[in-house]
C-alpha positions in Angstrom: 40.5 9.3 -36.4 40.9 6.2 -34.7 40.9 7.9 -31.5 37.2 8.9 -32.7 36.0 5.5 -33.8 37.4 3.9 -30.1 35.6 6.1 -28.2 32.7 6.0 -30.8 32.7 2.3 -29.6 33.3 2.6 -26.5 29.8 5.1 -26.4 28.4 2.0 -28.7 29.4 -0.5 -26.6 27.6 1.5 -23.3 24.9 1.6 -24.3 24.1 -2.4 -25.5 25.2 -2.9 -22.2 22.2 -0.4 -21.0 19.7 -1.7 -22.9 20.0 -5.1 -22.2 19.9 -5.1 -18.9 23.4 -4.7 -17.1 23.2 -4.7 -13.1 23.1 -1.8 -10.9 24.9 -0.8 -8.9 24.3 -2.8 -5.2 22.8 -1.5 -2.2 25.8 -2.0 0.8 23.4 -4.0 4.0 21.5 -1.7 5.8 23.4 -1.3 9.3 20.5 -1.7 12.3 21.8 -1.2 16.1 20.0 -2.1 18.3 20.3 -3.7 22.3 18.3 -5.9 24.8 14.6 -4.7 24.4 12.0 -7.6 23.7 11.0 -5.3 21.5 13.5 -5.6 18.8 14.1 -9.5 19.1 11.8 -9.9 15.7 15.4 -8.9 14.1 16.9 -11.7 15.3 14.5 -13.6 14.1 14.1 -12.4 10.5 18.2 -12.5 10.4 17.9 -15.5 11.0 15.0 -16.8 9.2 16.6 -15.4 5.8 13.1 -12.6 5.5 15.3 -10.1 4.8 16.5 -11.7 1.8 13.1 -13.1 1.1 12.1 -9.4 0.9 15.7 -8.1 -1.3 17.5 -6.3 1.9 20.1 -6.9 3.3 20.5 -6.1 6.2 24.0 -5.9 9.0 22.6 -6.4 13.0 24.6 -4.3 15.6 23.9 -5.2 18.4 25.1 -3.2 22.0 25.5 -3.7 25.3 24.2 0.1 26.1 21.1 0.7 25.0 22.9 5.0 24.7 24.9 3.2 22.5 22.3 2.9 19.5 21.7 6.8 19.9 26.0 7.4 19.6 26.0 5.6 16.8 23.1 6.5 14.9 24.1 10.3 15.3 27.7 9.0 13.7 26.2 7.7 10.7 27.8 4.5 11.7 24.6 2.4 11.5 21.8 2.8 9.6 18.7 3.0 11.7 18.5 1.7 15.4 15.6 1.1 17.9 15.2 3.6 21.0 12.4 4.7 22.6 10.2 7.7 20.4 11.8 10.9 22.8 15.3 10.0 22.5 15.4 10.7 18.7 14.8 13.9 19.5 18.0 15.8 20.0 18.8 14.3 16.1 15.6 15.4 14.9 15.7 18.5 15.3 18.5 18.5 12.8 16.4 16.6 10.8 18.2 13.7 10.7 15.9 11.5 11.6 12.7 9.7 10.4 11.1 7.8 12.6 9.1 4.8 10.1 8.2 2.1 12.2 6.4 1.8 15.9 7.9 -2.1 17.2 5.9 -1.8 20.9 4.1 0.7 23.4 5.6 -1.1 27.3 3.0 -2.0 29.1 4.6 -3.5 32.1 8.0 -4.1 30.4 9.6 -1.0 32.5 9.4 -1.2 35.8 10.4 0.7 39.0 12.8 -1.3 42.1 12.6 -0.4 45.2 13.5 -2.0 48.8 12.1 -4.0 50.8 11.6 -1.4 53.0 9.6 0.7 50.3 5.5 -0.4 49.8 5.0 2.1 47.6 5.5 5.0 45.5 4.6 7.0 48.6 7.4 6.0 50.3 9.8 7.3 47.8 10.1 10.9 49.5 13.5 11.7 50.1 15.0 8.6 49.0 17.8 8.6 45.8 15.9 7.2 42.8 18.8 6.2 39.9 18.0 6.7 36.3 19.0 7.9 32.8 18.3 11.3 33.4 16.7 12.7 30.0 15.2 9.8 28.4 12.2 8.1 28.6 13.1 6.5 32.3 13.4 10.3 33.7 9.6 10.6 31.5 8.6 7.3 33.5 9.8 8.4 36.9 7.9 12.4 36.6 4.8 10.4 36.0 5.1 7.8 39.0 5.1 10.8 41.6 2.9 13.1 40.1 0.7 10.5 40.6 2.2 10.2 43.9 2.0 13.8 44.8 5.4 13.7 44.7 8.2 17.2 44.2 11.2 16.7 42.3 12.5 18.2 45.5 11.5 15.3 47.6 13.8 12.8 46.2 17.4 13.4 44.3 17.7 12.0 40.9 20.7 10.4 40.4 22.1 9.5 36.2 22.1 5.5 36.1 21.5 3.4 33.5 19.0 0.4 33.3 21.8 -2.1 32.5 23.7 -0.5 35.6 20.5 -0.6 38.0 20.5 -3.2 39.9 24.5 -3.0 40.4 23.5 0.4 42.3 20.7 -0.8 44.3 21.7 -0.5 47.8 24.2 1.4 47.1 24.2 5.0 45.6 20.3 4.1 44.9 17.9 3.1 46.7 15.6 2.9 43.5 15.1 3.5 40.0 14.3 2.0 36.9 15.2 -0.8 34.6 14.2 -3.2 32.3 14.1 -6.8 31.0 16.0 -8.8 31.6 17.6 -6.5 34.6 14.3 -6.6 36.6 14.0 -10.3 36.2 18.0 -9.5 38.6 17.5 -6.8 40.9 14.2 -9.5 41.6 16.7 -11.9 43.0 18.8 -9.6 44.8 15.7 -9.1 46.5 13.7 -5.7 45.5 10.5 -5.6 44.2 9.1 -3.7 42.2 6.5 -1.1 43.3 5.3 0.7 39.6 5.8 0.3 35.8 5.5 1.1 32.9 1.7 -0.7 33.0 0.1 2.3 34.8 0.9 4.5 31.8 0.2 3.0 28.8 1.7 4.4 25.5 4.1 6.8 27.5 6.9 4.8 26.3 6.5 3.6 23.1 9.2 1.7 21.6 11.0 2.8 17.1 12.5 1.9 14.8 14.7 5.5 13.3 16.9 5.9 10.3 19.3 8.5 9.2 17.0 10.6 7.1 19.1 10.6 4.2 18.8 6.3 4.2 14.6 7.0 3.9 15.0 9.4 1.0 17.4 7.7 -1.6 16.3 4.0 -0.5 12.7 4.1 0.6 12.6 -0.2 -1.5 14.5 -1.1 1.4 13.4 0.6 3.7 9.6 -1.1 3.3 11.5 -4.7 2.4 12.5 -3.7 5.8 9.3 -3.2 7.5 7.6 -6.2 6.3 10.3 -8.8 7.1 9.9 -6.9 10.5 6.3 -7.6 11.1 7.3 -11.7 9.2 9.5 -11.5 12.2 6.5 -11.2 14.5 4.3 -13.7 13.3 7.2 -16.0 13.0 8.1 -15.4 16.9 3.8 -16.2 17.5 3.9 -19.3 15.7 6.9 -20.5 17.0 7.4 -19.3 20.1 9.9 -22.2 21.7 12.1 -22.4 18.8 11.7 -18.4 18.7 13.1 -18.2 22.3 16.0 -20.1 21.1 16.7 -18.6 18.1 16.5 -15.4 20.4 18.2 -16.6 23.4 21.8 -17.9 21.0 21.5 -14.3 19.9 21.5 -12.3 23.1 23.5 -15.1 25.9 20.1 -15.2 27.6 18.7 -18.4 28.2 15.3 -20.0 26.5 13.7 -19.3 30.0 14.5 -15.5 29.4 13.0 -15.1 26.4 9.5 -13.3 26.4 7.2 -10.3 25.1 5.5 -10.7 28.5 5.3 -6.5 29.6 4.6 -4.7 26.1 2.6 -4.9 23.5 3.7 -6.2 20.3 2.8 -3.0 17.5 1.7 -4.8 13.7 0.5 -3.1 10.4 -2.7 -2.3 12.2 -1.4 -1.1 15.5 0.9 1.2 13.4 -1.9 2.8 10.8 -4.0 3.9 14.1 -0.8 4.8 16.6 0.7 7.5 13.2 -2.8 9.0 13.6 -2.8 12.9 15.3 -4.8 11.9 18.8 -5.2 13.7 22.2 -3.8 11.0 23.6 -0.9 8.7 24.2 -2.3 6.6 22.0 -0.6 8.3 19.2 3.1 8.6 18.6 2.1 12.1 17.1 1.1 13.2 21.0 3.6 10.7 22.4 6.8 12.4 20.8 5.4 15.7 21.9 4.6 15.3 24.7 8.7 14.1 25.1 9.5 17.5 23.3 8.2 19.2 26.0 9.6 16.7 29.0 13.5 17.5 26.8 13.0 21.4 26.6 11.7 22.2 30.1 14.7 20.3 31.3 16.7 22.8 28.7 17.9 19.5 26.5 16.1 20.7 23.4 15.7 24.7 22.9 12.9 23.9 20.8 10.7 21.1 19.5 11.6 19.6 16.0 8.7 19.6 13.2 6.6 16.3 14.0 5.6 16.4 10.6 8.6 15.6 8.7 9.9 13.4 11.9 7.1 10.9 11.6 6.6 8.7 8.8 4.4 6.9 8.0 4.7 6.3 3.8 6.9 3.6 4.5 4.3 1.4 5.8 2.2 -0.2 2.7 4.5 -1.8 0.4 4.6 -1.0 -3.8 0.3 -1.3 -4.6 -0.8 -1.2 -1.8 
């Protein structure tokens, strides 16, 4: 009898605590990976200005010196989300591991093909060595440049060089190559010049935030809160450019003068809503993602295209009640 009464008391106590609104178990922070790219700088602002907390989500940022580390950490589930170019999510997408929930920006001159002074235009690249991250968006940009200048892949030698390493490799292992800021400025200071850029290929390089599918499914309100805070951070950057430059410089090790959104188009909510519609050109994220899937199948990096309707998920853009 005593045992029965004791158990009954436990049950009653648990019921009372539940009815009184006992605190639910708190979600762990969202771990978000990123690397040096202006489209992802609003993360720094959102963290510094308490915007994540304002929208009800705790976020832990992980900054990586190499772009490719974000993908590796996402693949191993060490982070919950990360900033990547859309095509680089595809190997994970074929396994249903991830969802693309937000477009942060489109590169509009932010990605460059740098070359030595004796190369006046892309037409002079025949017979040259071009450094590029093979299989990445950089190779897509290089291939588009070659195509527009009637240069075949057989006319050049593509060398696997990460964008971060290009300035050090120019004039040594390669004659030209793909990179972006702040490495473009480093190459310019070393006497190299831009012969082609993403300004000539609008919509070809969309940057996105990718969440692990498990996280997006189990914590949809946290994903929505993250997106809302990110949009607010973009607005804060526009309203406080000098203060934002100081904050971002402190977080990245750059100088305030190096902090700029020049060379890209930041995507607000309306831009995202439009881009998440199907279309027949790179204004549509569906069209552009299929373009990358075709490229990766052609080059043997994918065996089949992922289901874009599962991968591209705009549902998190809308807040509850909208």
